[in-house]
C-alpha positions as CSV (number, residue, x, y, z in Angstrom):
1,M,-38.5,-93.4,142.0
2,I,-41.0,-93.5,139.1
3,R,-44.3,-91.7,138.9
4,T,-46.6,-94.6,138.2
5,Y,-50.3,-94.5,137.4
6,L,-51.7,-98.0,137.2
7,K,-55.3,-96.8,136.8
8,D,-56.7,-95.1,133.7
9,D,-59.2,-92.8,135.3
10,K,-60.4,-89.3,134.5
11,S,-57.5,-87.7,136.5
12,L,-54.9,-89.2,134.2
13,T,-55.1,-86.4,131.6
14,D,-54.9,-83.8,134.3
15,Q,-51.9,-85.5,135.9
16,L,-50.2,-85.7,132.5
17,A,-50.9,-82.0,131.8
18,E,-49.3,-81.0,135.1
19,F,-46.3,-83.2,134.4
20,C,-45.8,-81.7,130.9
21,S,-46.3,-78.1,132.2
22,S,-43.1,-78.3,134.1
23,V,-41.2,-77.5,130.9
24,L,-42.6,-73.9,131.0
25,T,-39.9,-71.2,131.2
26,D,-39.3,-69.8,134.7
27,Q,-39.8,-66.0,135.0
28,S,-36.3,-65.7,136.5
29,I,-34.8,-67.1,133.3
30,I,-36.9,-64.8,131.2
31,S,-35.5,-61.8,133.1
32,K,-31.9,-63.0,133.1
33,V,-32.0,-63.6,129.3
34,S,-33.4,-60.2,128.7
35,E,-30.5,-58.7,130.8
36,I,-27.9,-60.7,128.8
37,L,-29.4,-59.8,125.4
38,N,-29.5,-56.1,126.3
39,D,-25.9,-56.3,127.4
40,V,-24.9,-57.8,124.1
41,F,-27.0,-55.3,122.2
42,Q,-25.3,-52.4,124.1
43,N,-21.8,-53.6,124.4
44,G,-21.2,-56.2,121.7
45,D,-17.9,-58.2,121.9
46,S,-17.1,-57.1,125.4
47,A,-20.4,-58.4,126.7
48,V,-19.9,-61.7,124.8
49,I,-16.4,-62.1,126.2
50,E,-17.5,-61.3,129.8
51,R,-20.4,-63.6,129.7
52,T,-18.2,-66.4,128.2
53,L,-15.9,-66.0,131.2
54,I,-18.7,-66.1,133.7
55,Y,-20.7,-69.0,132.3
56,D,-18.1,-71.1,130.4
57,H,-15.0,-70.1,132.5
58,A,-13.1,-69.4,129.3
59,N,-10.9,-66.3,129.2
60,L,-11.0,-65.2,125.5
61,S,-10.2,-62.0,123.7
62,A,-12.1,-60.7,120.6
63,D,-9.4,-62.2,118.4
64,D,-10.0,-65.6,120.1
65,L,-13.7,-65.8,119.4
66,R,-13.5,-67.1,115.9
67,V,-12.0,-70.6,115.4
68,S,-8.7,-70.3,113.4
69,Q,-7.6,-72.4,110.5
70,N,-4.8,-73.7,112.7
71,E,-7.3,-75.0,115.2
72,L,-9.2,-76.7,112.4
73,D,-6.0,-78.3,111.2
74,I,-5.2,-79.6,114.7
75,A,-8.7,-81.0,115.1
76,R,-8.5,-82.7,111.7
77,N,-5.3,-84.5,112.7
78,Q,-7.0,-85.7,116.0
79,L,-10.0,-87.3,114.2
80,S,-9.8,-91.1,114.1
81,T,-10.6,-93.1,111.0
82,A,-13.6,-94.6,112.8
83,E,-14.9,-91.1,113.8
84,K,-14.5,-89.7,110.3
85,S,-16.2,-92.7,108.7
86,S,-19.2,-92.4,111.2
87,I,-19.5,-88.7,110.6
88,L,-19.5,-89.2,106.8
89,D,-22.0,-92.0,107.1
90,A,-24.4,-89.8,108.9
91,I,-23.9,-86.9,106.5
92,K,-24.7,-89.1,103.6
93,N,-28.0,-90.3,105.1
94,V,-29.0,-86.8,106.1
95,T,-28.2,-85.5,102.7
96,L,-30.2,-88.4,101.0
97,F,-33.2,-87.8,103.2
98,H,-33.4,-84.0,102.8
99,E,-32.7,-84.0,99.0
100,R,-36.2,-85.5,98.6
101,S,-37.6,-82.3,100.1
102,I,-36.1,-79.8,97.7
103,P,-39.1,-77.7,96.5
104,E,-39.7,-76.9,92.8
105,N,-40.6,-73.5,91.4
106,W,-44.0,-73.6,89.7
107,S,-46.5,-71.4,87.8
108,V,-50.0,-71.8,86.5
109,S,-52.6,-69.6,84.7
110,N,-55.3,-68.3,87.0
111,I,-58.9,-67.8,85.8
112,H,-58.1,-64.4,84.4
113,G,-55.3,-65.9,82.2
114,A,-52.6,-64.3,84.3
115,K,-49.4,-66.1,85.3
116,V,-49.1,-66.9,89.0
117,G,-46.7,-69.1,90.9
118,E,-44.0,-69.4,93.5
119,K,-40.2,-69.3,93.5
120,H,-38.0,-70.7,96.3
121,Y,-34.7,-69.3,97.6
122,P,-32.2,-70.3,100.3
123,I,-31.9,-68.0,103.2
124,N,-28.7,-65.9,102.7
125,R,-27.0,-66.2,106.1
126,V,-28.0,-68.5,108.9
127,G,-26.6,-69.0,112.4
128,I,-26.6,-72.5,114.0
129,Y,-26.3,-73.1,117.7
130,V,-24.6,-76.4,118.7
131,P,-24.6,-77.4,122.3
132,G,-21.1,-78.2,123.7
133,G,-19.5,-78.6,127.1
134,N,-19.7,-82.0,128.8
135,V,-21.8,-83.4,126.0
136,P,-20.6,-81.9,122.7
137,L,-23.3,-82.8,120.3
138,I,-21.4,-83.5,117.1
139,S,-24.5,-85.1,115.7
140,T,-26.3,-81.7,115.9
141,V,-23.7,-80.3,113.5
142,I,-24.7,-83.0,111.0
143,M,-28.5,-82.7,111.7
144,T,-28.5,-78.9,111.0
145,V,-25.6,-77.9,108.8
146,T,-26.0,-80.7,106.3
147,I,-29.6,-79.6,105.7
148,A,-28.4,-76.0,105.2
149,K,-25.9,-77.2,102.7
150,V,-28.6,-79.2,100.8
151,A,-30.7,-76.0,100.7
152,K,-27.7,-74.2,99.3
153,V,-27.5,-71.6,102.0
154,K,-24.7,-69.2,101.1
155,E,-23.3,-68.3,104.5
156,I,-23.5,-70.8,107.5
157,V,-22.3,-69.6,110.9
158,V,-21.9,-71.9,113.9
159,V,-21.7,-70.9,117.5
160,T,-20.9,-73.4,120.3
161,P,-19.7,-72.9,123.9
162,P,-16.0,-73.5,124.5
163,D,-14.4,-75.6,127.2
164,S,-12.8,-73.7,130.1
165,D,-9.5,-73.8,128.2
166,G,-11.1,-72.0,125.2
167,T,-11.2,-75.1,123.0
168,I,-14.0,-76.9,121.1
169,A,-14.2,-80.7,120.8
170,P,-12.0,-81.7,117.8
171,Q,-14.7,-84.1,116.5
172,M,-17.1,-81.1,116.3
173,L,-14.6,-78.9,114.5
174,S,-13.7,-81.8,112.1
175,A,-17.4,-82.4,111.3
176,L,-17.9,-78.7,110.5
177,E,-14.8,-78.7,108.3
178,L,-16.0,-81.8,106.5
179,L,-19.2,-79.9,105.8
180,G,-17.3,-76.9,104.5
181,V,-18.1,-74.6,107.4
182,T,-15.2,-72.4,108.6
183,E,-17.0,-69.5,110.3
184,I,-17.2,-70.9,113.8
185,Y,-17.3,-68.9,117.0
186,K,-16.5,-70.0,120.6
187,V,-19.6,-68.6,122.1
188,G,-22.6,-70.2,123.8
189,G,-25.7,-69.4,125.8
190,A,-28.0,-66.5,125.5
191,Q,-25.0,-64.3,124.6
192,A,-24.4,-66.3,121.5
193,V,-28.0,-65.9,120.4
194,G,-27.7,-62.2,121.0
195,A,-24.5,-61.9,119.0
196,L,-26.2,-63.7,116.0
197,A,-29.2,-61.5,116.2
198,Y,-27.7,-58.1,116.8
199,G,-24.2,-58.6,115.4
200,T,-21.0,-57.5,117.1
201,D,-17.6,-56.3,115.7
202,S,-16.4,-59.9,115.6
203,I,-19.7,-61.7,114.8
204,P,-21.8,-60.4,111.9
205,S,-25.6,-60.8,112.4
206,V,-27.5,-63.5,110.6
207,D,-31.0,-63.8,109.1
208,K,-32.2,-66.8,111.0
209,I,-31.1,-68.8,114.0
210,F,-31.3,-72.6,114.3
211,G,-30.4,-75.3,116.8
212,P,-31.3,-76.7,120.2
213,G,-30.1,-75.4,123.5
214,N,-30.9,-75.1,127.2
215,A,-33.6,-73.0,128.7
216,F,-31.5,-69.8,128.4
217,V,-30.8,-70.4,124.7
218,N,-34.4,-71.2,123.9
219,E,-35.6,-68.1,125.7
220,A,-33.1,-66.0,123.9
221,K,-34.3,-67.3,120.6
222,R,-37.8,-66.5,121.6
223,Q,-36.9,-62.9,122.6
224,V,-35.0,-62.1,119.4
225,Y,-37.7,-63.6,117.1
226,G,-39.0,-61.0,114.7
227,L,-35.6,-59.3,114.4
228,V,-34.3,-62.6,113.0
229,G,-36.1,-65.8,112.2
230,I,-35.8,-68.9,114.4
231,D,-36.4,-72.6,113.6
232,L,-38.3,-73.8,116.7
233,L,-37.7,-74.0,120.5
234,P,-36.6,-77.5,121.2
235,G,-36.2,-78.0,125.0
236,P,-35.0,-81.0,127.1
237,S,-35.2,-84.3,125.3
238,E,-38.3,-86.5,125.5
239,V,-39.1,-90.1,124.6
240,M,-42.3,-92.1,124.9
241,V,-42.1,-95.8,124.6
242,I,-45.3,-97.8,123.9
243,A,-44.6,-101.4,124.9
244,D,-47.0,-104.3,124.5
245,S,-46.5,-107.9,125.5
246,S,-44.2,-108.6,122.6
247,S,-41.6,-106.0,123.8
248,N,-38.2,-106.9,125.3
249,P,-37.9,-105.3,128.8
250,A,-34.2,-104.8,128.2
251,F,-34.9,-102.9,125.0
252,V,-37.5,-100.7,126.7
253,A,-35.3,-99.9,129.6
254,A,-32.4,-99.0,127.3
255,A,-34.6,-96.6,125.3
256,L,-35.8,-94.8,128.4
257,L,-32.3,-94.5,129.9
258,A,-30.8,-93.2,126.7
259,Q,-33.0,-90.1,126.6
260,A,-32.5,-89.5,130.3
261,E,-28.7,-89.1,129.9
262,H,-28.6,-85.8,128.1
263,G,-27.6,-84.0,131.3
264,S,-30.1,-81.2,131.9
265,G,-32.0,-83.2,134.5
266,K,-35.2,-81.9,132.9
267,E,-35.7,-84.6,130.3
268,K,-39.1,-86.3,130.1
269,I,-39.5,-90.0,129.7
270,Y,-42.9,-91.8,129.3
271,L,-43.7,-95.5,129.4
272,L,-47.1,-96.8,128.2
273,F,-47.3,-100.5,128.8
274,S,-50.1,-103.0,128.2
275,A,-49.5,-105.7,130.9
276,K,-48.9,-105.1,134.6
277,S,-46.3,-107.9,134.6
278,Q,-44.1,-105.9,132.2
279,F,-43.6,-103.1,134.7
280,D,-41.5,-105.0,137.2
281,E,-39.4,-106.5,134.5
282,I,-38.7,-103.1,132.9
283,T,-37.9,-101.4,136.2
284,H,-35.5,-104.3,137.0
285,Q,-33.8,-103.7,133.7
286,I,-33.6,-100.0,134.4
287,N,-31.8,-100.6,137.7
288,V,-29.4,-103.1,136.2
289,Q,-28.5,-101.0,133.2
290,L,-28.3,-97.8,135.1
291,E,-25.2,-99.1,137.0
292,Q,-23.4,-99.6,133.7
293,L,-23.8,-96.0,132.4
294,N,-21.5,-93.1,132.7
295,H,-24.2,-90.5,133.4
296,K,-25.7,-92.3,136.3
297,D,-26.3,-89.2,138.4
298,A,-28.0,-87.3,135.7
299,I,-30.2,-90.2,134.7
300,T,-31.2,-90.8,138.3
301,E,-32.4,-87.2,138.6
302,V,-34.7,-87.8,135.6
303,L,-35.9,-91.1,137.0
304,K,-36.9,-89.3,140.2
305,N,-38.6,-86.2,138.6
306,G,-39.1,-86.8,134.9
307,F,-40.3,-90.4,134.4
308,I,-44.0,-91.4,134.2
309,A,-45.3,-94.9,133.6
310,V,-48.9,-95.7,132.7
311,H,-50.7,-99.0,132.5
312,L,-53.1,-98.9,129.5
313,P,-54.3,-102.3,128.3
314,S,-56.2,-100.7,125.4
315,Y,-54.2,-99.8,122.3
316,Q,-56.6,-97.0,121.5
317,R,-56.1,-95.4,124.9
318,M,-52.3,-95.7,124.3
319,A,-52.8,-93.8,121.1
320,D,-55.0,-91.2,122.8
321,I,-52.5,-90.5,125.5
322,A,-49.6,-90.3,123.0
323,N,-51.6,-87.7,121.0
324,F,-52.2,-85.7,124.2
325,V,-48.5,-85.7,125.2
326,A,-47.2,-85.2,121.7
327,P,-43.8,-86.6,122.5
328,E,-40.6,-85.6,120.7
329,H,-39.7,-89.2,120.1
330,L,-42.2,-92.1,120.0
331,E,-40.8,-95.6,120.1
332,L,-43.3,-98.3,119.1
333,Q,-42.0,-101.4,120.8
334,V,-45.1,-103.4,119.8
335,A,-46.0,-106.4,117.6
336,D,-45.3,-105.8,113.9
337,D,-48.9,-106.1,113.0
338,Q,-49.9,-103.3,115.4
339,I,-47.4,-100.7,114.1
340,D,-49.7,-99.5,111.3
341,F,-52.5,-98.9,113.8
342,F,-50.4,-96.6,115.9
343,V,-49.0,-94.7,113.0
344,K,-52.5,-94.1,111.7
345,E,-54.0,-93.1,115.1
346,I,-51.1,-91.0,116.5
347,T,-50.8,-87.7,114.7
348,T,-48.7,-85.6,117.1
349,A,-45.4,-87.3,117.5
350,G,-42.2,-85.4,116.6
351,A,-40.6,-88.6,115.2
352,F,-41.7,-92.2,115.1
353,L,-39.3,-95.0,115.8
354,L,-40.9,-98.1,114.5
355,G,-40.3,-101.6,115.7
356,H,-38.3,-103.3,118.4
357,L,-34.9,-102.8,116.7
358,T,-35.3,-99.1,115.9
359,S,-33.7,-97.2,118.7
360,T,-34.0,-93.5,119.2
361,S,-30.3,-93.2,118.9
362,L,-30.5,-94.2,115.3
363,G,-32.6,-91.1,114.7
364,D,-30.4,-89.1,116.9
365,F,-27.2,-89.9,115.1
366,V,-27.4,-91.5,111.6
367,A,-30.7,-92.4,110.1
368,G,-31.4,-89.2,108.1
369,P,-34.3,-87.1,109.5
370,S,-33.1,-84.2,111.6
371,H,-33.0,-84.9,115.4
372,V,-34.0,-81.2,116.0
373,L,-37.6,-81.8,117.0
374,P,-40.4,-80.0,118.9
375,T,-40.7,-80.8,122.6
376,G,-43.0,-79.7,125.5
377,R,-46.2,-80.8,123.6
378,S,-45.4,-78.4,120.7
379,S,-45.6,-81.3,118.3
380,R,-49.3,-80.6,118.4
381,F,-48.7,-77.7,116.1
382,S,-45.1,-77.8,114.8
383,S,-42.7,-80.2,113.1
384,G,-39.1,-81.2,113.2
385,L,-36.4,-79.3,111.3
386,R,-36.5,-79.8,107.6
387,L,-35.0,-78.4,104.4
388,Y,-37.7,-75.9,103.9
389,D,-36.8,-74.2,107.2
390,F,-33.6,-73.0,105.5
391,M,-35.5,-71.5,102.6
392,R,-38.1,-68.9,101.9
393,R,-40.5,-68.4,99.0
394,S,-41.9,-65.6,97.0
395,S,-45.1,-65.7,95.1
396,F,-45.4,-63.9,91.8
397,I,-48.2,-62.7,89.6
398,Q,-47.9,-61.3,86.0
399,Y,-50.9,-59.8,84.2
400,D,-51.1,-58.5,80.7
401,H,-53.7,-56.1,79.2
402,E,-56.1,-58.9,78.4
403,S,-56.0,-60.7,81.8
404,A,-56.0,-57.4,83.7
405,S,-59.2,-56.4,81.9
406,R,-60.8,-59.6,82.9
407,A,-60.0,-58.9,86.6
408,K,-61.0,-55.2,86.5
409,N,-64.6,-55.7,87.6
410,S,-63.7,-57.8,90.6
411,V,-61.0,-55.3,91.7
412,D,-63.5,-52.5,91.4
413,V,-66.0,-54.3,93.6
414,F,-63.5,-55.1,96.2
415,S,-62.3,-51.5,96.2
416,Q,-65.9,-50.4,96.9
417,M,-66.6,-53.0,99.6
418,E,-63.4,-52.1,101.4
419,K,-63.7,-48.4,100.8
420,L,-60.3,-48.2,99.2
421,D,-60.9,-46.3,96.0
422,G,-57.1,-45.9,95.3
423,H,-56.8,-49.6,94.9
424,G,-59.3,-49.7,92.1
425,R,-57.8,-46.6,90.4
426,S,-54.3,-48.2,90.6
427,L,-55.6,-50.9,88.1
428,S,-58.1,-48.9,86.0
429,I,-55.5,-46.2,85.2
430,R,-53.4,-48.8,83.5
431,L,-56.1,-50.1,81.1
């Protein structure tokens, strides 16, 4: 059931590379997404409505696409006290975390005596994709919209796939209303991304698209990039657990199973363990706990095809393998005095979960950092969603006669080197 490599030999990296490469987008998905996007571009609302019927089995009209105030009122009344309290708890932590990242405008005098600096602005209008369906990710609302609010984005639009009866989970609608978002559309999949990018009669276009989704959503974001901005391309969820002899097998098993239950069947879970005796104990716990979970079938699929376990008695080799995989989530279920070593040595994890009691679910739901993180080894070169992703910056320069005169000789030389005499003249004519 589990791909297990008990030997750390030269083939291990190759095997891991092959295992990780299975996240690459299939050509058939690329072609299908291109077809859907072209349909939305050409036909607008009618394409969105038709695709929503085909893929989500919801029969909507153009007037039904946007969530009404009445629907928000109904959802609010269905929200329990415990649900509201938990949502507000998460919003407070996400707000607290991302307020620390608000950039400051600045200026300095350069060597010519001119004023130079940067100014920061929120993006004007953003679209946020929130997965729905069988697993409505209310937490994704909080982990994206809250940051946009902290960044003071003026217009926040949310798209999410409806159930077959044309409704959206009341908890999701209530979370959006608590965050002050009322422009919500019952659209999912590549057609939602197309609507946000191109605009339709019912759904005005946005400047940048955010949020996780399935392979079709990610591919659609990739194809519209350039016309609009995108955040990143987060694919199926991943977790790597590094477990030494101090770890609790039940905790390790629970961590692995939690990330396998998202439902796509393409999640990746990695276990690096230091003692061979741990493996039997952990797999026993996996089998015991699996029987108690609601998404047993989906988890079993991941255990068959997406689980890899590696015996690595050396802490340094564990760190090396973690850096190679660049996992979305990295749980360090190791002795407290070893945590600093791993945090120093591992530089490619999307998010660290430090210590035996820090479950990935804390990061997924309530801790503060966004759970929208890079997957598929892209943590090697990218980072999780942050406040700055909802902003842009402009540099500015201001020369007066004195400072421009100091710069003139250098400008003239560059104009000659690059054979662009008009550049030199554009300054000299002013002096």
